[in-house]
Backbone as JSON Lines, residues from 0, in Angstrom:
{"i":0,"aa":"X","n":[39.09,64.88,36.6],"ca":[37.85,65.64,36.45],"c":[38.04,67.02,37.03]}
{"i":1,"aa":"X","n":[37.46,68.0,36.37],"ca":[37.5,69.38,36.85],"c":[36.08,69.93,36.83]}
{"i":2,"aa":"X","n":[35.76,70.76,37.81],"ca":[34.44,71.38,37.88],"c":[34.58,72.89,37.79]}
{"i":3,"aa":"X","n":[33.8,73.5,36.9],"ca":[33.75,74.96,36.77],"c":[32.29,75.39,36.79]}
{"i":4,"aa":"X","n":[32.06,76.65,37.11],"ca":[30.69,77.18,37.08],"c":[30.49,77.95,35.79]}
{"i":5,"aa":"X","n":[29.33,77.7,35.16],"ca":[29.01,78.39,33.91],"c":[27.64,79.05,34.03]}
{"i":6,"aa":"X","n":[27.41,79.99,33.14],"ca":[26.11,80.67,33.09],"c":[25.56,80.54,31.68]}
{"i":7,"aa":"X","n":[24.35,80.01,31.58],"ca":[23.67,79.85,30.29],"c":[22.3,80.52,30.4]}
{"i":8,"aa":"X","n":[22.32,81.85,30.42],"ca":[21.1,82.59,30.73],"c":[20.31,83.06,29.5]}
{"i":9,"aa":"X","n":[20.61,82.52,28.32],"ca":[19.81,82.85,27.14],"c":[19.79,81.64,26.19]}
{"i":10,"aa":"X","n":[18.8,81.6,25.33],"ca":[18.67,80.5,24.38],"c":[19.87,80.45,23.45]}
{"i":11,"aa":"X","n":[20.33,81.62,22.99],"ca":[21.47,81.67,22.09],"c":[22.74,81.14,22.77]}
{"i":12,"aa":"X","n":[22.9,81.45,24.05],"ca":[24.07,80.94,24.79],"c":[24.02,79.42,24.91]}
{"i":13,"aa":"X","n":[22.84,78.87,25.15],"ca":[22.7,77.42,25.26],"c":[23.07,76.76,23.93]}
{"i":14,"aa":"X","n":[22.56,77.28,22.83],"ca":[22.86,76.7,21.51],"c":[24.35,76.77,21.22]}
{"i":15,"aa":"X","n":[24.96,77.93,21.47],"ca":[26.39,78.1,21.19],"c":[27.23,77.2,22.1]}
{"i":16,"aa":"X","n":[26.81,77.04,23.36],"ca":[27.52,76.19,24.31],"c":[27.5,74.73,23.84]}
{"i":17,"aa":"X","n":[26.34,74.23,23.44],"ca":[26.23,72.85,22.98],"c":[27.06,72.64,21.71]}
{"i":18,"aa":"X","n":[27.03,73.6,20.8],"ca":[27.85,73.49,19.58],"c":[29.33,73.44,19.92]}
{"i":19,"aa":"X","n":[29.76,74.22,20.89],"ca":[31.17,74.27,21.29],"c":[31.59,72.99,22.0]}
{"i":20,"aa":"X","n":[30.76,72.52,22.9],"ca":[31.14,71.38,23.74],"c":[31.11,70.06,22.97]}
{"i":21,"aa":"X","n":[30.31,69.97,21.92],"ca":[30.25,68.73,21.15],"c":[31.51,68.52,20.3]}
{"i":22,"aa":"X","n":[32.36,69.52,20.21],"ca":[33.63,69.39,19.48],"c":[34.63,68.52,20.23]}
{"i":23,"aa":"X","n":[34.39,68.28,21.51],"ca":[35.33,67.52,22.34],"c":[34.82,66.1,22.55]}
{"i":24,"aa":"X","n":[35.75,65.14,22.55],"ca":[35.39,63.73,22.72],"c":[35.48,63.29,24.18]}
{"i":25,"aa":"X","n":[34.98,64.11,25.06],"ca":[34.97,63.79,26.49],"c":[33.54,63.86,26.99]}
{"i":26,"aa":"X","n":[33.33,63.34,28.2],"ca":[32.01,63.43,28.82],"c":[31.94,64.71,29.66]}
{"i":27,"aa":"X","n":[30.79,65.35,29.62],"ca":[30.54,66.57,30.38],"c":[29.19,66.43,31.07]}
{"i":28,"aa":"X","n":[29.13,66.77,32.34],"ca":[27.87,66.75,33.08],"c":[27.56,68.15,33.59]}
{"i":29,"aa":"X","n":[26.3,68.51,33.54],"ca":[25.84,69.75,34.18],"c":[25.1,69.36,35.44]}
{"i":30,"aa":"X","n":[25.45,70.02,36.54],"ca":[24.86,69.7,37.84],"c":[24.16,70.94,38.37]}
{"i":31,"aa":"X","n":[22.87,70.79,38.62],"ca":[22.07,71.87,39.2],"c":[21.23,71.27,40.32]}
{"i":32,"aa":"X","n":[21.64,71.54,41.55],"ca":[20.97,70.94,42.69],"c":[21.18,69.44,42.67]}
{"i":33,"aa":"X","n":[20.09,68.69,42.66],"ca":[20.23,67.22,42.64],"c":[20.12,66.64,41.24]}
{"i":34,"aa":"X","n":[20.02,67.49,40.23],"ca":[19.9,67.04,38.85],"c":[21.26,67.02,38.16]}
{"i":35,"aa":"X","n":[21.54,65.93,37.47],"ca":[22.76,65.79,36.69],"c":[22.35,65.39,35.28]}
{"i":36,"aa":"X","n":[22.75,66.2,34.29],"ca":[22.38,65.89,32.9],"c":[23.62,65.94,32.01]}
{"i":37,"aa":"X","n":[23.51,65.32,30.85],"ca":[24.58,65.35,29.86],"c":[24.65,66.76,29.27]}
{"i":38,"aa":"X","n":[25.83,67.38,29.34],"ca":[25.98,68.76,28.87],"c":[25.85,68.88,27.35]}
{"i":39,"aa":"X","n":[25.9,67.76,26.64],"ca":[25.76,67.8,25.18],"c":[24.3,67.68,24.75]}
{"i":40,"aa":"X","n":[23.38,67.58,25.71],"ca":[21.96,67.44,25.42],"c":[21.25,68.79,25.57]}
{"i":41,"aa":"X","n":[20.88,69.37,24.45],"ca":[20.22,70.68,24.48],"c":[18.87,70.6,25.2]}
{"i":42,"aa":"X","n":[18.15,69.49,25.02],"ca":[16.87,69.33,25.72],"c":[17.09,69.18,27.22]}
{"i":43,"aa":"X","n":[18.14,68.47,27.6],"ca":[18.46,68.31,29.01],"c":[18.79,69.64,29.66]}
{"i":44,"aa":"X","n":[19.54,70.47,28.95],"ca":[19.92,71.79,29.49],"c":[18.67,72.63,29.74]}
{"i":45,"aa":"X","n":[17.73,72.59,28.81],"ca":[16.52,73.39,28.99],"c":[15.62,72.89,30.12]}
{"i":46,"aa":"X","n":[15.9,71.69,30.64],"ca":[15.13,71.19,31.77],"c":[15.66,71.73,33.1]}
{"i":47,"aa":"X","n":[16.81,72.42,33.06],"ca":[17.41,72.96,34.29],"c":[16.97,74.4,34.53]}
{"i":48,"aa":"X","n":[17.19,74.86,35.75],"ca":[16.95,76.27,36.1],"c":[18.15,77.07,35.61]}
{"i":49,"aa":"X","n":[17.97,77.8,34.51],"ca":[19.08,78.53,33.89],"c":[19.25,79.95,34.43]}
{"i":50,"aa":"X","n":[18.46,80.31,35.44],"ca":[18.55,81.66,35.99],"c":[19.75,81.83,36.92]}
{"i":51,"aa":"X","n":[20.36,80.71,37.32],"ca":[21.54,80.79,38.2],"c":[22.67,79.96,37.61]}
{"i":52,"aa":"X","n":[23.89,80.19,38.09],"ca":[25.03,79.42,37.56],"c":[24.88,77.92,37.78]}
{"i":53,"aa":"X","n":[25.47,77.15,36.88],"ca":[25.4,75.69,36.89],"c":[26.83,75.15,36.94]}
{"i":54,"aa":"X","n":[27.03,74.05,37.66],"ca":[28.34,73.4,37.7],"c":[28.52,72.52,36.47]}
{"i":55,"aa":"X","n":[29.67,72.65,35.83],"ca":[30.02,71.81,34.69],"c":[31.16,70.9,35.12]}
{"i":56,"aa":"X","n":[30.92,69.58,35.1],"ca":[31.96,68.6,35.39],"c":[32.59,68.18,34.07]}
{"i":57,"aa":"X","n":[33.89,68.4,33.96],"ca":[34.64,68.04,32.76],"c":[35.39,66.75,33.06]}
{"i":58,"aa":"X","n":[35.05,65.67,32.37],"ca":[35.68,64.37,32.6],"c":[36.85,64.18,31.64]}
{"i":59,"aa":"X","n":[37.88,64.99,31.85],"ca":[39.11,64.91,31.06],"c":[40.26,65.2,32.01]}
{"i":60,"aa":"X","n":[41.47,64.96,31.54],"ca":[42.61,65.25,32.4],"c":[43.78,65.77,31.57]}
{"i":61,"aa":"X","n":[44.76,66.31,32.26],"ca":[45.95,66.82,31.59],"c":[45.72,68.15,30.9]}
{"i":62,"aa":"X","n":[46.46,68.36,29.84],"ca":[46.41,69.63,29.12],"c":[45.08,69.85,28.43]}
{"i":63,"aa":"X","n":[44.36,68.75,28.14],"ca":[43.06,68.88,27.48],"c":[42.08,69.7,28.31]}
{"i":64,"aa":"X","n":[42.15,69.58,29.63],"ca":[41.24,70.34,30.5],"c":[41.46,71.83,30.3]}
{"i":65,"aa":"X","n":[42.72,72.25,30.23],"ca":[43.02,73.67,30.03],"c":[42.49,74.16,28.69]}
{"i":66,"aa":"X","n":[42.61,73.33,27.65],"ca":[42.1,73.71,26.33],"c":[40.58,73.83,26.34]}
{"i":67,"aa":"X","n":[39.92,72.93,27.04],"ca":[38.46,72.96,27.12],"c":[38.0,74.2,27.88]}
{"i":68,"aa":"X","n":[38.63,74.46,29.03],"ca":[38.26,75.64,29.83],"c":[38.48,76.92,29.02]}
{"i":69,"aa":"X","n":[39.57,76.98,28.28],"ca":[39.84,78.16,27.44],"c":[38.78,78.32,26.37]}
{"i":70,"aa":"X","n":[38.33,77.22,25.77],"ca":[37.31,77.28,24.71],"c":[35.96,77.71,25.26]}
{"i":71,"aa":"X","n":[35.71,77.4,26.56],"ca":[34.42,77.73,27.17],"c":[34.46,79.01,28.0]}
{"i":72,"aa":"X","n":[35.5,79.81,27.82],"ca":[35.7,81.01,28.62],"c":[34.5,81.96,28.6]}
{"i":73,"aa":"X","n":[33.81,82.04,27.48],"ca":[32.64,82.92,27.34],"c":[31.55,82.59,28.36]}
{"i":74,"aa":"X","n":[31.45,81.34,28.74],"ca":[30.35,80.88,29.6],"c":[30.73,80.79,31.08]}
{"i":75,"aa":"X","n":[32.0,80.92,31.39],"ca":[32.47,80.76,32.77],"c":[32.01,81.89,33.66]}
{"i":76,"aa":"X","n":[31.65,81.55,34.89],"ca":[31.32,82.54,35.92],"c":[32.62,82.86,36.63]}
{"i":77,"aa":"X","n":[32.98,84.14,36.65],"ca":[34.27,84.53,37.24],"c":[34.07,85.3,38.51]}
C-alpha cells in the first residue's frame, strides 16, 4: 500500500479523477480526517471537505504503484 496526497478542488477535477482511477483494478481509499471512502465513488468524494488536500491510499504493490502514481500526477500535491 502507498499513500499520496491529492487535491480535488473543482467538480471537473473530481469527475476526471474518478474516470482515471476506475481504469485500475485495485482498491483506492480517500482519507480525510476520520472519514474513509471509496475513491471510485463520486458521491463519496463530494461528501468530503475538498478545500484541502486528501490522502489517497493505493492498495497495490510493485511496479503497478508507480504506473498509478504517474497516471494521477495531475492531482498530486507536491
